ZAPATOR-137275 format. One record per residue: residue number from 1; residue in one letter; chain; x, y, z of N, C-alpha, C, O in turn. Coordinates in nm, 2 decimals, padded with zeros to 4 digits. Each point is the difference from the previous one (the first is absolute). Layout:
+-----+---+---+--------+--------+--------+--------+---------+--------+--------+--------+--------+--------+--------+--------+
!   k ! r ! c !  neast ! nnorth !    nup ! caeast ! canorth !   caup !  ceast ! cnorth !    cup !  oeast ! onorth !    oup !
+-----+---+---+--------+--------+--------+--------+---------+--------+--------+--------+--------+--------+--------+--------+
! NUM ! A ! A !      X !      Y !      Z !      X !       Y !      Z !      X !      Y !      Z !      X !      Y !      Z !
...
+-----+---+---+--------+--------+--------+--------+---------+--------+--------+--------+--------+--------+--------+--------+
END
This chain:
+-----+---+---+--------+--------+--------+--------+---------+--------+--------+--------+--------+--------+--------+--------+
!   k ! r ! c !  neast ! nnorth !    nup ! caeast ! canorth !   caup !  ceast ! cnorth !    cup !  oeast ! onorth !    oup !
+-----+---+---+--------+--------+--------+--------+---------+--------+--------+--------+--------+--------+--------+--------+
!   1 ! M ! A !  00.06 ! -00.14 !  00.06 ! -00.03 !   00.19 ! -00.06 !  00.04 !  00.11 !  00.00 !  00.09 !  00.04 !  00.08 !
!   2 ! R ! A ! -00.14 !  00.01 ! -00.16 !  00.05 !   00.16 !  00.04 !  00.10 !  00.02 !  00.07 !  00.04 ! -00.10 !  00.07 !
!   3 ! S ! A !  00.02 !  00.25 ! -00.05 ! -00.06 !   00.08 !  00.16 ! -00.09 !  00.04 ! -00.02 ! -00.06 ! -00.02 ! -00.11 !
!   4 ! L ! A !  00.03 !  00.09 !  00.20 ! -00.08 !   00.09 !  00.04 ! -00.03 !  00.13 !  00.04 !  00.12 !  00.03 !  00.03 !
!   5 ! T ! A ! -00.18 !  00.07 ! -00.01 !  00.07 !   00.10 !  00.04 ! -00.09 !  00.04 !  00.15 ! -00.11 ! -00.06 !  00.00 !
!   6 ! C ! A !  00.12 !  00.10 !  00.05 !  00.00 !   00.08 !  00.11 ! -00.18 !  00.06 !  00.01 ! -00.04 !  00.00 !  00.11 !
!   7 ! K ! A ! -00.08 !  00.06 ! -00.22 ! -00.06 !  -00.05 !  00.01 ! -00.13 ! -00.03 ! -00.07 ! -00.11 !  00.04 ! -00.01 !
!   8 ! E ! A !  00.23 ! -00.20 ! -00.02 ! -00.07 !  -00.10 ! -00.01 ! -00.04 ! -00.07 !  00.10 ! -00.12 ! -00.03 !  00.02 !
!   9 ! V ! A !  00.22 !  00.01 !  00.06 !  00.04 !  -00.09 !  00.14 ! -00.11 !  00.08 !  00.09 ! -00.09 ! -00.07 !  00.03 !
!  10 ! L ! A !  00.10 !  00.20 !  00.01 ! -00.10 !   00.02 !  00.08 ! -00.18 !  00.05 ! -00.10 ! -00.09 !  00.06 !  00.05 !
!  11 ! Q ! A !  00.09 ! -00.11 ! -00.19 ! -00.12 !  -00.07 !  00.00 ! -00.09 ! -00.12 !  00.01 ! -00.11 ! -00.04 ! -00.04 !
!  12 ! H ! A !  00.25 ! -00.02 !  00.15 ! -00.01 !  -00.15 !  00.03 !  00.01 ! -00.05 !  00.14 ! -00.04 ! -00.11 !  00.04 !
!  13 ! L ! A !  00.09 !  00.21 !  00.03 !  00.01 !   00.05 !  00.17 ! -00.04 ! -00.09 !  00.00 !  00.06 ! -00.11 ! -00.02 !
!  14 ! V ! A ! -00.25 !  00.15 !  00.07 ! -00.09 !  -00.10 !  00.10 !  00.00 ! -00.18 ! -00.06 ! -00.01 ! -00.10 !  00.06 !
!  15 ! E ! A !  00.03 !  00.15 ! -00.20 !  00.01 !  -00.13 !  00.03 !  00.11 ! -00.13 !  00.02 ! -00.02 ! -00.11 !  00.04 !
!  16 ! Y ! A !  00.12 !  00.17 ! -00.11 !  00.13 !  -00.02 !  00.00 !  00.07 ! -00.10 !  00.24 !  00.06 ! -00.10 !  00.02 !
!  17 ! L ! A ! -00.15 !  00.25 !  00.12 ! -00.03 !   00.00 !  00.04 ! -00.03 ! -00.08 !  00.06 !  00.04 ! -00.06 !  00.10 !
!  18 ! E ! A ! -00.15 !  00.05 ! -00.18 ! -00.13 !  -00.11 !  00.06 ! -00.01 ! -00.11 ! -00.04 ! -00.11 ! -00.06 !  00.00 !
!  19 ! N ! A !  00.28 ! -00.03 ! -00.09 ! -00.02 !  -00.09 ! -00.06 ! -00.03 ! -00.07 ! -00.15 !  00.07 ! -00.07 ! -00.07 !
!  20 ! E ! A ! -00.21 !  00.13 !  00.06 ! -00.09 !   00.04 ! -00.10 !  00.07 ! -00.06 ! -00.16 ! -00.06 ! -00.08 ! -00.07 !
!  21 ! L ! A !  00.19 !  00.15 !  00.04 !  00.08 !   00.01 ! -00.06 !  00.01 ! -00.15 ! -00.16 !  00.08 ! -00.07 !  00.06 !
!  22 ! T ! A ! -00.09 !  00.03 ! -00.13 !  00.05 !  -00.12 ! -00.08 !  00.17 !  00.06 !  00.05 !  00.07 !  00.11 !  00.01 !
!  23 ! P ! A ! -00.03 ! -00.35 !  00.03 !  00.17 !   00.02 !  00.02 !  00.11 !  00.10 ! -00.11 !  00.11 !  00.02 !  00.05 !
!  24 ! E ! A ! -00.13 !  00.01 ! -00.15 !  00.03 !   00.10 ! -00.09 !  00.05 !  00.09 !  00.04 !  00.11 !  00.05 !  00.03 !
!  25 ! L ! A ! -00.27 !  00.00 ! -00.05 ! -00.02 !   00.13 !  00.06 !  00.10 !  00.05 !  00.12 !  00.10 !  00.07 ! -00.02 !
!  26 ! H ! A ! -00.13 ! -00.11 !  00.14 !  00.06 !  -00.05 !  00.11 !  00.11 !  00.02 !  00.00 !  00.03 !  00.09 !  00.06 !
!  27 ! Q ! A !  00.03 ! -00.14 ! -00.10 !  00.20 !  -00.06 ! -00.01 !  00.02 !  00.14 ! -00.12 !  00.12 !  00.03 !  00.01 !
!  28 ! A ! A ! -00.16 !  00.03 ! -00.09 !  00.07 !   00.16 ! -00.07 ! -00.02 !  00.07 !  00.11 !  00.10 !  00.03 !  00.05 !
!  29 ! I ! A ! -00.27 !  00.04 !  00.05 ! -00.02 !   00.07 !  00.05 !  00.16 ! -00.03 !  00.14 !  00.11 !  00.05 ! -00.01 !
!  30 ! Q ! A ! -00.14 ! -00.09 !  00.06 !  00.13 !  -00.09 !  00.10 !  00.14 !  00.05 ! -00.04 !  00.08 !  00.06 !  00.08 !
!  31 ! G ! A ! -00.04 ! -00.11 ! -00.25 !  00.07 !   00.10 ! -00.01 !  00.08 !  00.13 ! -00.03 !  00.10 !  00.06 !  00.04 !
!  32 ! H ! A ! -00.21 ! -00.04 ! -00.14 ! -00.01 !   00.19 !  00.01 !  00.04 !  00.00 !  00.20 !  00.11 !  00.00 !  00.04 !
!  33 ! I ! A ! -00.22 !  00.01 !  00.04 !  00.03 !   00.03 !  00.09 !  00.12 !  00.00 !  00.10 !  00.03 !  00.09 !  00.08 !
!  34 ! E ! A !  00.06 ! -00.23 ! -00.12 !  00.13 !  -00.04 !  00.07 !  00.07 !  00.14 !  00.02 !  00.04 !  00.08 !  00.08 !
!  35 ! K ! A ! -00.04 ! -00.10 ! -00.24 !  00.13 !   00.17 ! -00.15 ! -00.09 !  00.17 !  00.05 !  00.07 !  00.09 !  00.02 !
!  36 ! C ! A ! -00.16 ! -00.08 ! -00.01 ! -00.09 !   00.09 !  00.07 !  00.03 !  00.11 !  00.13 ! -00.07 ! -00.01 !  00.10 !
!  37 ! P ! A !  00.11 !  00.05 ! -00.11 !  00.06 !   00.10 !  00.18 ! -00.16 !  00.05 ! -00.02 ! -00.08 ! -00.08 !  00.06 !
!  38 ! F ! A ! -00.01 !  00.19 ! -00.14 ! -00.05 !   00.09 !  00.00 ! -00.23 ! -00.14 ! -00.02 ! -00.10 !  00.06 ! -00.01 !
!  39 ! C ! A !  00.10 ! -00.18 !  00.02 ! -00.10 !  -00.02 !  00.01 !  00.07 ! -00.12 !  00.11 !  00.01 ! -00.09 ! -00.08 !
!  40 ! Q ! A !  00.03 !  00.07 !  00.16 !  00.02 !  -00.04 !  00.17 ! -00.05 !  00.07 !  00.05 ! -00.11 !  00.00 !  00.05 !
!  41 ! R ! A !  00.26 !  00.13 ! -00.09 ! -00.17 !   00.11 !  00.12 ! -00.08 ! -00.04 !  00.01 ! -00.03 ! -00.07 !  00.10 !
!  42 ! L ! A ! -00.08 !  00.11 ! -00.28 ! -00.15 !  -00.01 !  00.03 ! -00.05 ! -00.14 !  00.00 ! -00.11 ! -00.02 ! -00.06 !
!  43 ! I ! A !  00.17 ! -00.09 !  00.12 ! -00.04 !  -00.07 !  00.03 ! -00.03 !  00.03 !  00.16 ! -00.11 !  00.01 !  00.06 !
!  44 ! E ! A !  00.22 !  00.01 ! -00.04 !  00.03 !  -00.01 !  00.18 ! -00.11 !  00.10 !  00.09 ! -00.06 ! -00.01 !  00.11 !
!  45 ! S ! A !  00.07 !  00.12 ! -00.24 ! -00.10 !   00.07 ! -00.02 ! -00.17 ! -00.05 !  00.07 ! -00.06 !  00.02 !  00.11 !
!  46 ! Y ! A !  00.04 ! -00.08 ! -00.20 ! -00.17 !  -00.06 ! -00.07 ! -00.03 ! -00.05 !  00.15 ! -00.10 !  00.04 !  00.06 !
!  47 ! K ! A !  00.22 ! -00.15 !  00.00 ! -00.01 !  -00.07 !  00.08 ! -00.01 !  00.03 !  00.11 ! -00.09 ! -00.05 !  00.06 !
!  48 ! R ! A !  00.17 !  00.13 !  00.00 ! -00.05 !   00.08 !  00.11 ! -00.09 !  00.05 !  00.01 ! -00.06 !  00.00 !  00.11 !
!  49 ! T ! A !  00.01 !  00.07 ! -00.21 ! -00.13 !   00.10 ! -00.06 ! -00.11 ! -00.18 !  00.07 ! -00.07 !  00.00 !  00.11 !
!  50 ! I ! A !  00.08 ! -00.07 ! -00.18 ! -00.12 !  -00.12 !  00.08 !  00.01 ! -00.04 !  00.11 ! -00.08 ! -00.02 !  00.10 !
!  51 ! A ! A !  00.21 !  00.00 ! -00.13 !  00.01 !  -00.03 !  00.21 ! -00.08 !  00.07 !  00.07 ! -00.08 ! -00.05 !  00.08 !
!  52 ! L ! A !  00.08 !  00.19 ! -00.11 ! -00.04 !   00.04 !  00.13 ! -00.19 !  00.07 ! -00.03 ! -00.06 !  00.09 !  00.07 !
!  53 ! F ! A !  00.00 ! -00.16 ! -00.20 ! -00.16 !  -00.03 !  00.02 !  00.02 ! -00.14 !  00.07 ! -00.10 ! -00.02 !  00.06 !
!  54 ! Q ! A !  00.15 ! -00.03 ! -00.05 ! -00.03 !  -00.17 !  00.08 !  00.06 !  00.10 !  00.08 ! -00.01 !  00.10 ! -00.08 !
!  55 ! K ! A !  00.08 ! -00.07 !  00.21 ! -00.04 !   00.01 !  00.12 ! -00.01 !  00.13 !  00.02 !  00.08 !  00.07 !  00.07 !
!  56 ! A ! A ! -00.20 ! -00.03 ! -00.13 ! -00.12 !   00.09 !  00.05 ! -00.10 ! -00.10 ! -00.11 ! -00.08 !  00.04 ! -00.09 !
!  57 ! N ! A !  00.12 ! -00.19 !  00.14 ! -00.16 !  -00.04 !  00.01 ! -00.16 ! -00.02 !  00.09 ! -00.11 ! -00.06 ! -00.01 !
!  58 ! H ! A !  00.16 !  00.13 !  00.09 ! -00.12 !   00.03 !  00.10 ! -00.02 !  00.11 ! -00.08 ! -00.03 !  00.08 !  00.08 !
!  59 ! I ! A !  00.03 ! -00.04 ! -00.16 ! -00.09 !   00.15 ! -00.09 ! -00.07 ! -00.03 ! -00.12 !  00.06 !  00.01 ! -00.10 !
!  60 ! E ! A ! -00.22 ! -00.07 !  00.08 ! -00.02 !  -00.10 ! -00.07 !  00.00 !  00.15 ! -00.11 ! -00.06 !  00.10 !  00.04 !
!  61 ! P ! A !  00.15 ! -00.09 ! -00.19 ! -00.04 !   00.02 ! -00.09 ! -00.18 ! -00.01 ! -00.12 ! -00.09 ! -00.07 ! -00.01 !
!  62 ! P ! A !  00.15 !  00.22 ! -00.05 ! -00.14 !  -00.03 ! -00.07 !  00.07 ! -00.09 ! -00.11 !  00.11 !  00.01 ! -00.05 !
!  63 ! E ! A ! -00.27 ! -00.13 !  00.00 !  00.02 !  -00.09 ! -00.08 !  00.08 !  00.08 ! -00.13 ! -00.02 !  00.11 ! -00.04 !
!  64 ! G ! A !  00.14 ! -00.24 ! -00.03 !  00.05 !   00.04 ! -00.08 !  00.13 !  00.12 !  00.00 !  00.06 !  00.03 ! -00.10 !
!  65 ! S ! A ! -00.03 !  00.04 !  00.26 !  00.08 !   00.07 ! -00.04 !  00.15 ! -00.04 ! -00.05 !  00.06 !  00.05 ! -00.10 !
!  66 ! K ! A ! -00.03 ! -00.17 !  00.20 !  00.11 !  -00.02 !  00.04 !  00.05 !  00.05 ! -00.18 !  00.06 !  00.09 ! -00.05 !
!  67 ! E ! A ! -00.15 ! -00.24 ! -00.03 !  00.02 !   00.01 ! -00.18 !  00.00 !  00.18 ! -00.04 !  00.07 !  00.07 ! -00.08 !
!  68 ! R ! A ! -00.15 ! -00.04 !  00.14 !  00.05 !   00.14 ! -00.11 !  00.10 !  00.05 !  00.03 !  00.08 !  00.05 ! -00.08 !
!  69 ! V ! A ! -00.04 ! -00.04 !  00.23 !  00.17 !   00.06 !  00.00 !  00.14 ! -00.05 ! -00.05 !  00.11 !  00.05 ! -00.04 !
!  70 ! K ! A ! -00.17 ! -00.18 !  00.05 !  00.08 !  -00.08 ! -00.11 !  00.05 !  00.09 ! -00.14 !  00.10 !  00.05 ! -00.04 !
!  71 ! K ! A ! -00.22 ! -00.07 ! -00.01 ! -00.01 !   00.02 ! -00.16 !  00.02 !  00.15 !  00.04 !  00.09 !  00.04 ! -00.08 !
!  72 ! K ! A ! -00.13 !  00.06 !  00.16 !  00.08 !   00.13 ! -00.01 !  00.12 !  00.01 ! -00.01 !  00.07 !  00.06 ! -00.08 !
!  73 ! I ! A ! -00.01 ! -00.18 !  00.25 !  00.16 !   00.03 ! -00.04 !  00.08 !  00.02 ! -00.08 !  00.10 !  00.07 ! -00.03 !
!  74 ! I ! A ! -00.18 ! -00.18 ! -00.01 !  00.13 !  -00.13 ! -00.14 ! -00.02 !  00.08 ! -00.11 !  00.10 ! -00.02 ! -00.08 !
!  75 ! A ! A ! -00.19 !  00.11 !  00.04 ! -00.03 !   00.04 ! -00.11 !  00.07 !  00.17 !  00.07 !  00.12 !  00.01 ! -00.03 !
!  76 ! Q ! A ! -00.14 !  00.06 !  00.08 !  00.17 !   00.08 !  00.04 !  00.13 ! -00.03 ! -00.05 !  00.07 !  00.04 ! -00.08 !
!  77 ! M ! A ! -00.07 ! -00.13 !  00.16 !  00.13 !  -00.09 !  00.03 !  00.04 ! -00.04 ! -00.17 !  00.12 !  00.00 ! -00.02 !
!  78 ! V ! A ! -00.18 ! -00.03 ! -00.08 ! -00.02 !   00.02 ! -00.17 !  00.06 !  00.15 ! -00.09 !  00.07 !  00.03 ! -00.09 !
!  79 ! K ! A ! -00.16 !  00.01 !  00.19 ! -00.03 !   00.12 ! -00.06 !  00.16 !  00.14 ! -00.01 !  00.04 !  00.08 ! -00.08 !
!  80 ! Q ! A !  00.00 ! -00.16 !  00.24 !  00.15 !   00.06 !  00.03 !  00.15 ! -00.04 ! -00.09 !  00.10 !  00.06 ! -00.03 !
!  81 ! T ! A ! -00.15 ! -00.20 ! -00.02 !  00.08 !  -00.10 ! -00.05 !  00.03 !  00.12 ! -00.13 !  00.08 !  00.09 !  00.02 !
!  82 ! D ! A ! -00.17 ! -00.10 ! -00.15 ! -00.03 !   00.00 ! -00.13 !  00.24 ! -00.06 ! -00.06 !  00.09 !  00.04 ! -00.08 !
!  83 ! V ! A ! -00.11 ! -00.15 !  00.17 !  00.12 !  -00.05 !  00.02 ! -00.03 ! -00.13 ! -00.13 !  00.09 ! -00.08 ! -00.03 !
+-----+---+---+--------+--------+--------+--------+---------+--------+--------+--------+--------+--------+--------+--------+
END
């Protein structure tokens, strides 16, 4: 599989972190992340954000808000990369 861009990695970020990709695409993304400090920082930031949501589990967010927040974060990351 060809090398992926940061933008392509970010478009598949949620599926990557939730292990929902084909083995080939997962491996391609993993290879990119291993070589890209920018994507490494973004993924760590995303993971910290999710961890904060999980810590606040005593507060019940509105239906679908977690998915909307994920999509907005990823869209903003993609917009900022333009790689």
